[in-house]
Backbone as a printed PyTorch tensor [residue, N CA C, xyz], in Angstrom:
tensor([[[  31.8860,  111.7150,  -94.9620],
         [  32.1500,  110.3560,  -95.4430],
         [  31.4790,  110.1610,  -96.8050]],

        [[  32.2020,  109.5730,  -97.7290],
         [  31.6440,  109.2590,  -99.0270],
         [  30.5660,  108.1890,  -98.8820]],

        [[  29.6650,  108.1730,  -99.8390],
         [  28.6110,  107.1540,  -99.8120],
         [  29.2150,  105.7640,  -99.9330]],

        [[  28.7430,  104.8220,  -99.1000],
         [  29.2830,  103.4580,  -99.2060],
         [  28.9300,  102.8140, -100.5490]],

        [[  29.7140,  101.8230, -100.8900],
         [  29.4360,  101.0080, -102.0760],
         [  28.5490,   99.8570, -101.6090]],

        [[  27.3670,   99.7570, -102.1980],
         [  26.4080,   98.7420, -101.7740],
         [  26.0450,   97.8500, -102.9280]],

        [[  25.8750,   96.5600, -102.6300],
         [  25.4810,   95.6240, -103.6880],
         [  24.5650,   94.5660, -103.1220]],

        [[  23.7840,   93.9990, -104.0200],
         [  22.9240,   92.8470, -103.7560],
         [  23.2590,   91.8060, -104.7850]],

        [[  23.4110,   90.5820, -104.3360],
         [  23.6660,   89.4810, -105.2510],
         [  22.7050,   88.3450, -105.0320]],

        [[  22.3260,   87.6900, -106.1050],
         [  21.4200,   86.5420, -106.0530],
         [  22.0920,   85.3620, -106.7020]],

        [[  22.0320,   84.2320, -105.9880],
         [  22.6330,   82.9980, -106.5150],
         [  21.5330,   81.9320, -106.6330]],

        [[  21.5820,   81.2200, -107.7090],
         [  20.6210,   80.1250, -107.9470],
         [  21.4700,   78.8560, -108.1200]],

        [[  21.6310,   78.1050, -107.0200],
         [  22.4980,   76.9340, -107.1010],
         [  21.8460,   75.7650, -107.8200]],

        [[  22.6870,   74.8620, -108.2830],
         [  22.2040,   73.5750, -108.7960],
         [  21.5260,   72.9130, -107.5840]],

        [[  20.3630,   72.2940, -107.7550],
         [  19.6360,   71.7150, -106.5900],
         [  20.4980,   70.7520, -105.7760]],

        [[  21.2670,   69.9380, -106.4460],
         [  22.1090,   68.9640, -105.7400],
         [  23.2850,   69.5940, -105.0030]],

        [[  23.5720,   70.8680, -105.2280],
         [  24.6930,   71.5490, -104.5870],
         [  24.2100,   72.6530, -103.6260]],

        [[  22.8960,   72.8150, -103.4950],
         [  22.3730,   73.9310, -102.6870],
         [  22.8100,   73.8900, -101.2260]],

        [[  22.7240,   72.7360, -100.5920],
         [  23.1060,   72.6510,  -99.1730],
         [  24.5990,   72.9290,  -99.0060]],

        [[  25.3900,   72.3920,  -99.8900],
         [  26.8420,   72.6230,  -99.8170],
         [  27.1730,   74.1050, -100.0550]],

        [[  26.5030,   74.7180, -101.0250],
         [  26.7560,   76.1420, -101.2890],
         [  26.3140,   76.9860, -100.1040]],

        [[  25.1770,   76.6640,  -99.4940],
         [  24.7200,   77.3900,  -98.3340],
         [  25.7620,   77.3720,  -97.2040]],

        [[  26.2940,   76.1890,  -96.9190],
         [  27.3410,   76.0670,  -95.8850],
         [  28.5510,   76.9030,  -96.2390]],

        [[  28.9460,   76.8620,  -97.5080],
         [  30.1210,   77.6120,  -97.9270],
         [  29.8920,   79.1040,  -97.7880]],

        [[  28.7660,   79.5980,  -98.2700],
         [  28.4730,   81.0310,  -98.1880],
         [  28.3270,   81.4910,  -96.7330]],

        [[  27.7240,   80.6630,  -95.8990],
         [  27.6270,   81.0040,  -94.4800],
         [  29.0230,   81.0950,  -93.8450]],

        [[  29.9520,   80.2940,  -94.3160],
         [  31.3000,   80.3510,  -93.7350],
         [  32.0070,   81.6650,  -94.0690]],

        [[  31.5340,   82.3980,  -95.0400],
         [  32.1410,   83.6760,  -95.4150],
         [  31.6660,   84.8190,  -94.5220]],

        [[  30.5450,   84.6720,  -93.8410],
         [  29.9060,   85.7900,  -93.1460],
         [  30.8190,   86.4010,  -92.0550]],

        [[  31.1620,   85.6460,  -91.0780],
         [  31.8930,   86.2400,  -89.9430],
         [  33.2700,   86.7840,  -90.3470]],

        [[  34.0700,   86.0470,  -91.1240],
         [  35.3500,   86.6230,  -91.5250],
         [  35.1880,   87.9270,  -92.3340]],

        [[  34.1380,   87.9790,  -93.1810],
         [  33.9360,   89.1530,  -93.9810],
         [  33.5650,   90.3300,  -93.1050]],

        [[  32.7240,   90.0930,  -92.1200],
         [  32.3020,   91.1670,  -91.1940],
         [  33.4830,   91.7160,  -90.4080]],

        [[  34.5600,   90.9910,  -90.3210],
         [  35.7600,   91.4620,  -89.6080],
         [  36.6920,   92.2870,  -90.4770]],

        [[  36.4480,   92.2990,  -91.7740],
         [  37.3350,   93.0450,  -92.6760],
         [  37.1830,   94.5510,  -92.4260]],

        [[  38.2840,   95.3060,  -92.4970],
         [  38.2540,   96.7230,  -92.1470],
         [  37.2210,   97.5630,  -92.8960]],

        [[  37.0030,   97.3370,  -94.1600],
         [  36.0860,   98.1760,  -94.9380],
         [  34.6420,   97.6950,  -94.9950]],

        [[  34.3540,   96.5810,  -94.3200],
         [  33.0150,   96.0170,  -94.3810],
         [  32.0870,   96.7760,  -93.4260]],

        [[  31.0380,   97.3840,  -93.9510],
         [  30.0580,   98.0860,  -93.1460],
         [  28.8730,   97.1810,  -92.8170]],

        [[  28.4410,   96.3620,  -93.7910],
         [  27.3820,   95.4010,  -93.5630],
         [  27.5860,   94.2110,  -94.5020]],

        [[  27.2570,   93.0480,  -94.0260],
         [  27.3630,   91.8350,  -94.8510],
         [  26.2880,   90.8810,  -94.3290]],

        [[  25.2670,   90.6430,  -95.1540],
         [  24.1390,   89.7900,  -94.7540],
         [  23.9020,   88.7220,  -95.8340]],

        [[  23.5220,   87.5490,  -95.3480],
         [  23.2710,   86.4160,  -96.2260],
         [  21.8310,   85.9440,  -95.9610]],

        [[  21.0510,   85.7960,  -97.0100],
         [  19.6300,   85.4540,  -96.8920],
         [  19.2920,   84.2770,  -97.7890]],

        [[  18.1380,   83.6630,  -97.4960],
         [  17.5510,   82.6730,  -98.4060],
         [  16.1460,   83.1260,  -98.7420]],

        [[  15.7860,   83.0440, -100.0010],
         [  14.4700,   83.4790, -100.4530],
         [  13.3910,   82.6140,  -99.8000]],

        [[  12.4180,   83.2580,  -99.1890],
         [  11.3160,   82.5260,  -98.5390],
         [  10.4550,   81.7390,  -99.5180]],

        [[  10.2520,   82.3350, -100.6930],
         [   9.3760,   81.6980, -101.6970],
         [  10.0960,   80.7100, -102.5990]],

        [[  11.4080,   80.8060, -102.6380],
         [  12.2260,   79.8960, -103.4540],
         [  13.3870,   79.3720, -102.6050]],

        [[  13.1190,   78.4590, -101.6930],
         [  14.2130,   77.9310, -100.8810],
         [  15.3590,   77.4480, -101.7630]],

        [[  16.5630,   77.7180, -101.3280],
         [  17.7460,   77.3750, -102.1110],
         [  18.2250,   78.5100, -102.9860]],

        [[  17.4510,   79.5730, -103.1200],
         [  17.9130,   80.7800, -103.8110],
         [  18.4640,   81.7030, -102.7540]],

        [[  19.7380,   82.0330, -102.8660],
         [  20.4340,   82.8110, -101.8410],
         [  20.6540,   84.2520, -102.3030]],

        [[  20.5150,   85.1540, -101.3620],
         [  20.6660,   86.5810, -101.6240],
         [  21.6280,   87.1530, -100.6000]],

        [[  22.5900,   87.9350, -101.0500],
         [  23.4620,   88.6030, -100.1250],
         [  23.4040,   90.0970, -100.2980]],

        [[  23.5770,   90.8050,  -99.2340],
         [  23.5580,   92.2810,  -99.2060],
         [  24.8610,   92.7140,  -98.5710]],

        [[  25.5710,   93.5870,  -99.2540],
         [  26.8750,   94.0400,  -98.7680],
         [  26.9750,   95.5470,  -98.8740]],

        [[  27.5960,   96.1620,  -97.8680],
         [  27.9390,   97.5820,  -97.9560],
         [  29.3980,   97.7070,  -97.5490]],

        [[  30.1510,   98.3980,  -98.3850],
         [  31.5870,   98.5750,  -98.2010],
         [  31.9160,  100.0590,  -98.1290]],

        [[  32.9050,  100.3970,  -97.3670],
         [  33.3270,  101.7970,  -97.2150],
         [  33.7590,  102.3860,  -98.5330]],

        [[  34.3810,  101.5840,  -99.4170],
         [  34.8890,  102.0780, -100.6900],
         [  35.0620,  100.9390, -101.6890]],

        [[  35.2790,  101.3260, -102.9310],
         [  35.5970,  100.3380, -103.9570],
         [  36.8770,   99.6050, -103.6230]],

        [[  37.8470,  100.3130, -103.1050],
         [  39.1150,   99.6780, -102.7170],
         [  38.9200,   98.6070, -101.6780]],

        [[  38.0290,   98.8540, -100.7050],
         [  37.7380,   97.8350,  -99.6890],
         [  37.0680,   96.6150, -100.2960]],

        [[  36.1240,   96.8190, -101.2190],
         [  35.5000,   95.6960, -101.8960],
         [  36.5370,   94.9160, -102.7280]],

        [[  37.3930,   95.6590, -103.4130],
         [  38.4300,   95.0050, -104.2320],
         [  39.3500,   94.1590, -103.3600]],

        [[  39.7280,   94.6670, -102.1730],
         [  40.5840,   93.9060, -101.2490],
         [  39.8630,   92.6440, -100.7830]],

        [[  38.5680,   92.7530, -100.5130],
         [  37.7460,   91.5960, -100.1240],
         [  37.7740,   90.5260, -101.2340]],

        [[  37.5210,   90.9620, -102.4460],
         [  37.4270,   90.0280, -103.5780],
         [  38.7880,   89.4140, -103.9390]],

        [[  39.8630,   90.0330, -103.5050],
         [  41.1970,   89.4850, -103.7740],
         [  41.6310,   88.4500, -102.7730]],

        [[  40.8810,   88.2490, -101.6920],
         [  41.2640,   87.2260, -100.7050],
         [  41.2610,   85.8460, -101.3400]],

        [[  42.1670,   84.9860, -100.9400],
         [  42.2900,   83.6740, -101.5890],
         [  41.0120,   82.8510, -101.6130]],

        [[  40.2640,   82.8210, -100.5160],
         [  39.0390,   81.9850, -100.4970],
         [  37.9770,   82.5330, -101.4430]],

        [[  37.9380,   83.8450, -101.6230],
         [  36.9620,   84.4130, -102.5480],
         [  37.4000,   84.2760, -104.0070]],

        [[  38.6830,   84.4010, -104.2420],
         [  39.1790,   84.1330, -105.6050],
         [  38.8870,   82.7040, -105.9980]],

        [[  39.1080,   81.7660, -105.0750],
         [  38.8670,   80.3480, -105.3380],
         [  37.3720,   80.1030, -105.6060]],

        [[  36.5130,   80.7260, -104.7750],
         [  35.0760,   80.5670, -104.9930],
         [  34.7120,   81.1160, -106.3750]],

        [[  35.2090,   82.3090, -106.6980],
         [  34.8390,   82.9130, -107.9820],
         [  35.2310,   82.0200, -109.1630]],

        [[  36.4050,   81.4340, -109.0670],
         [  36.8760,   80.5390, -110.1410],
         [  36.0410,   79.2580, -110.2570]],

        [[  35.4940,   78.8090, -109.1290],
         [  34.7550,   77.5470, -109.0990],
         [  33.2490,   77.7050, -108.9800]],

        [[  32.7640,   78.9510, -109.0110],
         [  31.3600,   79.2190, -108.7390],
         [  30.3830,   78.4300, -109.6340]],

        [[  30.7360,   78.2410, -110.8820],
         [  29.7970,   77.5770, -111.7790],
         [  29.6860,   76.0940, -111.4910]],

        [[  30.5720,   75.5430, -110.6720],
         [  30.4000,   74.1660, -110.1950],
         [  29.1680,   74.0600, -109.2990]],

        [[  28.7860,   75.1710, -108.6530],
         [  27.6800,   75.2250, -107.7120],
         [  26.3990,   75.8080, -108.3060]],

        [[  26.5320,   76.6510, -109.3170],
         [  25.4010,   77.4930, -109.7550],
         [  24.7450,   76.9940, -111.0290]],

        [[  23.4200,   77.1980, -111.1150],
         [  22.6770,   76.9260, -112.3520],
         [  22.9760,   78.0090, -113.3640]],

        [[  23.0700,   79.2520, -112.8980],
         [  23.3950,   80.3960, -113.7480],
         [  24.3010,   81.3090, -112.9330]],

        [[  25.0050,   82.1700, -113.6290],
         [  25.9740,   83.0320, -112.9340],
         [  25.2830,   83.9590, -111.9620]],

        [[  26.0540,   84.4260, -110.9950],
         [  25.5530,   85.3580, -109.9880],
         [  24.9320,   86.5780, -110.6790]],

        [[  23.8320,   87.0480, -110.1120],
         [  23.2140,   88.2970, -110.5420],
         [  23.5940,   89.3260, -109.4930]],

        [[  24.5180,   90.2140, -109.8150],
         [  25.0060,   91.2220, -108.8690],
         [  24.5280,   92.5750, -109.3180]],

        [[  23.9230,   93.3090, -108.3850],
         [  23.4320,   94.6550, -108.6670],
         [  24.1240,   95.6450, -107.7230]],

        [[  24.7420,   96.6690, -108.2980],
         [  25.3530,   97.7270, -107.4980],
         [  24.2880,   98.8050, -107.3120]],

        [[  24.1470,   99.2800, -106.0990],
         [  23.0400,  100.1560, -105.7480],
         [  23.5360,  101.5580, -105.3690]],

        [[  22.6850,  102.5300, -105.6410],
         [  22.8750,  103.9010, -105.1840],
         [  21.7810,  104.1860, -104.1640]],

        [[  22.1670,  104.5270, -102.9450],
         [  21.1880,  104.7890, -101.9090],
         [  20.6250,  106.2040, -102.0450]],

        [[  19.3230,  106.3020, -102.0120],
         [  18.6650,  107.6020, -102.1060],
         [  17.9990,  107.9670, -100.7740]],

        [[  18.1320,  107.1060,  -99.7530],
         [  17.4640,  107.3680,  -98.4910],
         [  18.3880,  107.0720,  -97.3060]],

        [[  19.5760,  107.6770,  -97.2480],
         [  20.4700,  107.3870,  -96.1360],
         [  19.9270,  107.9400,  -94.8240]],

        [[  20.3580,  107.3210,  -93.7240],
         [  20.0230,  107.8490,  -92.4220],
         [  20.8120,  109.1500,  -92.2100]],

        [[  20.2310,  110.0830,  -91.5010],
         [  20.9770,  111.3180,  -91.2210],
         [  22.2200,  111.0230,  -90.3850]],

        [[  23.2660,  111.8170,  -90.5850],
         [  24.4800,  111.6810,  -89.8210],
         [  24.1690,  112.1240,  -88.3790]],

        [[  24.3140,  111.2010,  -87.3870],
         [  23.9390,  111.5590,  -85.9990],
         [  24.8120,  112.6630,  -85.4080]],

        [[  25.9790,  112.8980,  -85.9850],
         [  26.8570,  113.9610,  -85.4830],
         [  26.4110,  115.3250,  -85.9600]],

        [[  25.5280,  115.3480,  -86.9630],
         [  25.0880,  116.6160,  -87.5210],
         [  26.0320,  117.1870,  -88.5310]],

        [[  27.1650,  116.4970,  -88.7750],
         [  28.1700,  116.9610,  -89.7540],
         [  27.7350,  116.4880,  -91.1280]],

        [[  27.7910,  117.3220,  -92.1240],
         [  27.3950,  116.9430,  -93.4970],
         [  28.5890,  116.7710,  -94.3680]]])
């Protein structure tokens, strides 16, 4: 299996929109986890900076992530994101250097 595509994103909402954005982003969790190429999808809030949201995603492939981002609710969010955010999303694409061994023993 090819290495998954992994990313971390940080959002800094406008204070008056933080609760609304949190509800919106939480509504994406379960449907996203049901998508065929989604390996992991987690939504967090910074302990030291409440209202700063962090998400962690792992996708089977770039094509799976692209399919996810093409969904109508995500396209709509992307187009309207700055209505919620103080600054644009900080998205980091990651390369894993410490994967778990394949339990099947196949390399």
